[in-house]
N, C-alpha and C positions, 0 to 999 in steps of 0.2 A: 883756737879751739875749734875742732871739727865736730859737727853734730849731724846725726842722721836725720834728714828732714821728715821722713815718714813717722819715725818714733816721736820726734818733737811735736809735729802737728797733731798726732793722735793724743798725745799727753795734754797739749794745750786745749784742744777742742773736746776732749773726752769722748772720742769716737774711734771705733776700730774698723769702720767700713770705708776708710779713706787711705790714700797713699799720696806721697808728695815727693817732689824732686826739685833741686835747685835748677833754675833756668837762667841765672845771672847772679851777680853779686848782691846778696841780700834779697833775692827774688825767688819765691817758692811757688811752684805750680802744684795745686791740690786737686785731686780728682777722686771720684767715687770708685770703689773696688767692685768687681763683678764676682759674684759667688760662683765657685767651681766645685762641683760635687764629684768626688772620686768614686769610681766603680771598683778599681783595683789599685792598691798601693804596693809598690815594690820596695819593701823594707830592706832588701839586700842590696839596693842601689844599682841593680843590674837589669838590663833589658837586652835580649838577644846577644849576650856576651859582652856588651859595652857597659862599663861601670861609670857612675856619676858621683860627684861630691854631694849633690842634693838628692833627696828622695823622689824618684819618679812616680807619677801616678797617671792613671788612664781614666778618662771620663767615659760615661755611657755613650757619648757621641764619638768615641775613639780618639779624642784629642789627648796628646801627651803634654803633661805639665810637670814642673819640678818644685818641690817644697824645700824651702831653706831650713837648715838645721835649727831646731828650737823655735820655729815660727809656724804660723798657719798661713803665711803668705806663699803664693805659688807664682811661678814665672814660666813663660813658654820655652825658655832655654836653660839647659843644665851644662855644667862644666864636666867634660869627660876627664876621667882620671884612670890611673893604673888600678887594676882590681885589688892589688895588695894594699892600696891606700884607702879603701872603702871604710868610712867611719862606722862605728858600732851604733846601731839605733836600738832604743828601748821604747815601746809604745804600750798604751793602755787599751786592752781589748777584752770584752766579756768579763769585766770586773777583776782582771788580773794584768800584771805587767809581763810583757813578753819581749824577748830578744831574739836574734837570729836562730839561736840554738834552743829555744823553748822558754819556759817560765823563768822569771827573774825575781829575786827577793828584793823588795824596795822597802826602806825604812823611812816613813814620812817624818818630816821635821815640823815642829810647831813654830809659827811665826812669832817673833817677839815684838811687841809694841813698845817702842822706846819710851813713850810717855808713862807707861806703867811698870817699867823695869828700873829698879833702884840703882843698878850698876852702869846704866847707859847714861852718859852725859851728852847734852846737846852740843853740836858743833858750834864753835864761835869763830867767826872770821874777823880778825882785827887787822887793821892797816890804816894807812894814811888816807883820808878822804881826798880823792883827786880833785873834787870840785869845790873844796872849802875855800881856797884862795880866790877862785874865779867868782863865786857867789858873794863873797864878803867885800869885794873891791867896790862895787857900786850897786845901788838899789836898782838901777835900770837894768843892769846885767842880770840880777836876781829875778826881776820881774819877767824879763825875756825868756830866761831858762824855764821858769815856772809855767809861763804861757805856752811855750813849745811843748813841754811835758804834758800839759793838760790837753792840748790838741792831739798829740800822739796817743794819749790814753783814750780819748773819746773815739778816735778813728779805730784803734785796736779793738775796743769793746764792741763797736758797731760791726766790724768784720767778723769777730768771734761769734756774735749773736746771729748774723746771717748764715755763717757756715754751720754752726751748731744746730740750727733749726731747719736746715735744708737737707733732706735725705739724699738727694742726688746733686752733688756739688762738682763743679768743674770750674776752677777759678785760679787766677794767678795774683799773688799779693806781694807787695814789697814789705819787708820786715824793717 
């Protein structure tokens, strides 16, 4: 199972101002994001006749950054593509939705909360308990597994507390 480390760490820590990347097997490097304020956004994905997959933006300092589709994250490099492959962007500006050719009609959807919706049934995962035989063999083995899980939980809670409460974080952790 592949997981995107930035999304995972943002979800676990409840923070949008961090990014993460794998630096080894089960090792994630987490760092604080730097705010970038765009002076100009090129919604047509084109600068000086060169087209990009990502949306280019220019800062007041003249720095060129690229925004990933559907994200507020920006990167210093964009992928050049054929101008025939430029994706269609729709963005919100001055209380209206706009596309490359002007105003676009958008129909908002209401979110459905599963707990209050009679036709939504909760997901149930059933299967064999992989640890059932292991823990039932001996009391010592059960105690060792419980002790290890407790230590891991304490360590994880401490790490989450430190990261969650530190506005400027730059850390590497083993998962």
